C-alpha positions as CSV (number, residue, x, y, z in Angstrom):
1,M,16.2,-42.4,-8.0
2,A,16.9,-40.5,-4.5
3,K,17.3,-36.8,-4.5
4,K,20.5,-34.9,-4.0
5,K,19.3,-31.6,-1.1
6,T,21.3,-29.1,-0.4
7,I,22.8,-28.1,2.8
8,M,23.1,-25.2,3.7
9,K,24.5,-23.4,6.0
10,P,22.6,-21.2,8.8
11,D,24.5,-18.0,7.2
12,Q,24.8,-18.7,4.0
13,D,21.0,-18.5,4.4
14,L,21.0,-15.4,6.2
15,K,22.7,-14.5,2.6
16,L,21.0,-16.0,0.3
17,K,17.6,-13.8,1.6
18,Q,19.5,-10.8,1.5
19,D,20.4,-10.5,-2.2
20,I,16.2,-12.2,-2.8
21,A,15.7,-9.4,-1.0
22,S,17.8,-6.5,-2.2
23,F,17.1,-8.5,-5.8
24,K,12.8,-7.8,-5.1
25,A,13.5,-4.6,-4.0
26,M,15.8,-3.4,-7.2
27,F,12.7,-4.8,-9.8
28,A,10.4,-3.4,-7.7
29,F,12.4,0.3,-7.7
30,I,12.0,-0.5,-12.2
31,L,8.7,-1.5,-12.3
32,F,7.5,1.5,-10.1
33,C,8.9,4.3,-12.3
34,L,8.0,2.2,-15.1
35,V,4.1,1.8,-14.1
36,I,4.7,6.1,-13.3
37,F,5.7,7.0,-16.6
38,F,3.8,5.1,-18.0
39,T,0.3,6.8,-16.0
40,A,2.5,10.2,-16.5
41,S,3.0,9.4,-20.7
42,N,-0.2,7.9,-21.6
43,M,-3.1,8.5,-18.6
44,V,-4.3,12.1,-19.8
45,Y,-7.7,13.4,-20.7
46,E,-7.9,13.8,-23.6
47,R,-10.2,13.0,-26.2
48,G,-8.2,10.1,-28.0
49,S,-6.2,9.1,-24.9
50,L,-5.5,5.7,-23.9
51,Y,-7.3,6.6,-20.8
52,M,-10.5,7.6,-22.6
53,K,-10.5,4.1,-24.3
54,I,-9.8,2.1,-20.7
55,N,-12.9,4.6,-19.2
56,F,-14.9,3.7,-21.9
57,F,-14.9,0.0,-22.1
58,V,-15.3,0.1,-18.3
59,V,-18.7,2.0,-18.5
60,K,-19.2,-0.1,-20.8
61,C,-17.8,-4.1,-19.6
62,P,-18.2,-2.7,-15.8
63,W,-18.1,-6.9,-15.5
64,V,-14.0,-6.1,-15.5
65,I,-14.0,-5.0,-12.5
66,G,-15.0,-8.5,-11.2
67,A,-11.2,-9.8,-12.3
68,F,-9.5,-7.8,-10.3
69,V,-11.1,-8.7,-7.4
70,L,-10.9,-12.1,-8.5
71,L,-7.2,-12.1,-9.7
72,F,-6.9,-10.0,-5.3
73,G,-9.2,-13.0,-3.9
74,L,-7.2,-15.8,-6.0
75,A,-3.5,-14.0,-4.4
76,C,-5.3,-13.9,-0.3
77,L,-6.8,-17.7,-1.2
78,W,-3.3,-18.6,-2.0
79,K,-1.9,-17.1,1.5
80,Y,-3.7,-18.3,3.5
81,L,-3.4,-21.6,1.8
82,N,1.1,-21.0,2.7
83,S,0.4,-19.3,6.0
84,R,-1.6,-22.5,7.1
85,K,0.9,-24.8,5.7
86,K,3.6,-22.5,7.8
87,K,5.5,-22.9,4.9
88,D,9.0,-20.7,4.5
89,E,8.6,-18.1,1.4
90,S,11.6,-16.5,2.2
91,F,13.7,-18.1,-0.9
92,R,11.2,-17.7,-3.2
93,Y,11.5,-15.3,-5.5
94,F,7.6,-14.6,-6.1
95,S,6.0,-15.5,-2.5
96,S,2.1,-15.0,-1.4
97,N,2.5,-11.8,-0.2
98,D,4.3,-10.8,-3.5
99,A,1.5,-12.1,-5.4
100,C,-1.3,-10.0,-2.8
101,G,0.4,-6.9,-3.3
102,V,0.8,-7.0,-6.9
103,T,-3.2,-8.0,-7.3
104,L,-4.0,-5.2,-5.0
105,F,-2.0,-2.4,-6.6
106,L,-3.5,-3.6,-10.2
107,L,-7.4,-3.5,-8.7
108,T,-6.4,0.1,-6.9
109,Y,-4.6,0.9,-10.0
110,F,-7.0,0.3,-12.2
111,L,-10.2,1.6,-9.1
112,M,-8.5,4.8,-9.5
113,L,-8.4,5.2,-13.6
114,I,-12.6,4.9,-13.2
115,V,-12.4,7.0,-10.2
116,T,-10.2,10.0,-11.2
117,T,-9.8,12.1,-14.5
118,H,-6.8,13.6,-12.3
119,T,-3.1,11.9,-13.8
120,Y,-1.2,13.3,-10.7
121,M,-3.7,11.2,-8.4
122,I,-3.1,8.4,-9.6
123,I,0.6,8.6,-9.9
124,A,0.2,9.2,-5.9
125,A,-1.7,6.5,-5.2
126,T,1.5,4.6,-7.3
127,I,3.9,7.0,-4.8
128,G,2.1,5.3,-1.5
129,F,2.4,1.9,-2.7
130,A,5.6,1.9,-3.5
131,V,6.4,4.0,-0.1
132,A,4.7,1.2,1.6
133,Y,7.0,-1.7,0.3
134,Y,9.9,-0.1,0.9
135,V,9.0,0.5,4.6
136,R,7.4,-3.1,5.5
137,H,11.2,-4.7,3.6
138,F,14.0,-2.0,6.0
139,Y,11.3,-0.8,8.7
140,L,10.5,-2.4,12.1
141,K,6.8,-3.1,12.6
142,D,5.8,-0.1,14.5
143,F,7.1,2.2,11.1
144,Y,4.9,0.2,8.3
145,L,2.2,0.7,10.5
146,I,2.6,4.0,10.9
147,T,3.4,4.7,7.1
148,L,0.0,2.1,6.4
149,F,-2.4,4.6,8.0
150,N,-0.6,7.8,7.1
151,I,-1.5,6.4,3.8
152,V,-5.3,5.1,4.0
153,A,-5.7,8.8,6.7
154,A,-4.6,11.0,2.9
155,F,-6.7,8.8,0.9
156,M,-9.9,8.9,2.6
157,I,-9.4,12.8,2.9
158,W,-9.1,12.9,-1.3
159,M,-12.5,11.6,-1.3
160,V,-14.3,12.8,1.0
161,K,-13.7,16.4,0.3
162,G,-10.9,16.4,-2.5
163,N,-12.6,15.8,-6.2
164,P,-12.0,12.7,-8.0
165,G,-13.8,14.2,-11.6
166,T,-15.9,11.7,-12.2
167,S,-19.2,10.6,-11.2
168,G,-21.5,7.6,-13.1
169,T,-23.0,4.4,-11.8
170,V,-19.6,3.2,-11.9
171,S,-17.9,5.3,-10.9
172,V,-19.2,5.1,-7.1
173,I,-19.1,1.6,-7.3
174,A,-15.5,1.7,-7.8
175,K,-15.5,4.2,-5.1
176,V,-16.8,1.8,-2.7
177,G,-14.1,-0.6,-3.8
178,L,-11.3,1.6,-3.2
179,A,-13.3,2.2,0.4
180,L,-13.3,-1.2,0.8
181,I,-9.0,-1.5,0.2
182,C,-8.8,1.6,2.8
183,L,-11.4,0.4,5.8
184,G,-9.6,-3.6,5.3
185,T,-6.2,-2.3,5.7
186,L,-7.3,0.3,8.9
187,I,-8.2,-2.8,10.1
188,Y,-5.2,-4.8,9.6
189,V,-3.8,-1.8,11.5
190,V,-5.5,-2.2,14.3
191,I,-5.7,-6.5,14.8
192,T,-1.9,-6.5,14.3
193,A,-1.2,-2.9,16.4
194,V,-3.6,-4.6,19.0
195,R,-1.7,-8.4,18.6
196,L,1.7,-6.1,19.3
197,L,0.9,-4.3,22.4
198,S,-0.5,-7.7,23.6
199,D,3.3,-9.4,23.8
200,K,5.3,-6.6,25.6
201,A,8.2,-9.4,25.6
202,F,8.3,-9.0,22.1
203,M,8.0,-5.0,21.2
204,K,10.7,-5.1,24.5
205,K,12.6,-7.4,22.1
206,E,12.4,-5.6,18.8
207,K,12.3,-2.4,20.2
208,L,9.2,-1.8,19.5
209,T,6.9,1.7,19.9
210,L,3.2,2.5,19.4
211,I,3.8,6.0,20.6
212,P,3.9,8.0,17.7
213,I,1.5,6.0,16.1
214,V,-1.0,7.5,18.6
215,I,0.7,10.5,17.9
216,S,-0.6,10.4,14.6
217,V,-4.0,9.3,14.7
218,A,-4.4,12.8,16.5
219,V,-2.7,14.8,13.0
220,A,-5.0,12.8,11.6
221,A,-8.3,13.4,13.3
222,V,-7.7,16.7,13.7
223,T,-6.7,17.6,10.7
224,A,-10.0,15.3,9.0
225,V,-12.4,17.3,11.1
226,L,-10.8,21.4,10.1
227,C,-11.1,19.7,6.8
228,C,-14.8,17.9,7.1
229,T,-15.3,21.5,8.4
230,G,-14.4,23.6,5.8
231,A,-11.2,25.7,7.7
232,V,-8.6,24.4,6.1
233,N,-8.6,22.9,2.0
234,V,-7.7,19.3,0.7
235,L,-4.5,20.3,0.1
236,V,-3.5,21.7,3.7
237,G,-4.6,18.4,5.7
238,E,-2.1,16.9,2.2
239,L,0.5,18.7,3.4
240,V,-0.2,18.7,7.0
241,L,-0.4,14.8,6.8
242,L,3.1,14.6,4.6
243,I,4.8,17.1,7.2
244,Q,3.8,14.8,10.2
245,Y,5.2,11.8,9.0
246,V,8.1,12.7,7.1
247,G,9.1,14.0,10.8
248,L,8.3,10.3,11.9
249,G,10.2,8.5,8.9
250,V,14.0,10.9,10.8
251,F,13.0,9.6,13.9
252,Y,12.7,6.3,12.7
253,T,15.0,6.8,10.2
254,V,17.9,8.0,13.4
255,R,16.5,4.8,15.8
256,L,16.9,2.5,13.5
257,L,21.1,4.2,12.3
258,N,21.8,3.7,16.4
259,Q,20.2,0.0,16.8
């Protein structure tokens, strides 16, 4: 028996895609809020807390880190296979892109639990993921690249000059894992920026500009040098990055509204 196919008009397709994107954005917002609430309520560095139980378990069973890495690897494999087959996932409520984002967040969150005893840093990492998610869905590609770069820059400054609060072999493994995630993100930003610059027609059509990312890179480089030399402390450096990012965010928001 032949299957009945539903033929939709282009405007109906677009409406369905927008509805799916809105639902996913709302669902993601709820999940991020729940994670932040859960972290603030349970991940406190004190005797008998859930944080201490997780940390003690990981020290005894460090192979658990590999399980999170495996999940992320499987999600990346799924995404690669879909991209090779050129599958349209815009009508899926849970795509391979979503799987990559969720598993990467779980891996980063887990590594942060090992690396730091400071709850506010775990919450900051969660907020960083939330900002990247919404910028990716509601802004153009150029500002998404700037967002990724600023998140990684702020995180690396904290990793190098901040006070994570833990030590030991498992902590070192977790720090290496976070460094690799940051390096992979930077490589993605560079490759994507080069591809955009090489496609002049696409840049003009989408009205993209990468000049602000040059400004952002320069500010981050100067801030990193000042933090490493001790001219400014980590908190001031992070505030500088935040202020310039918010400034760029206002610029891009006004430009998006004008378009």
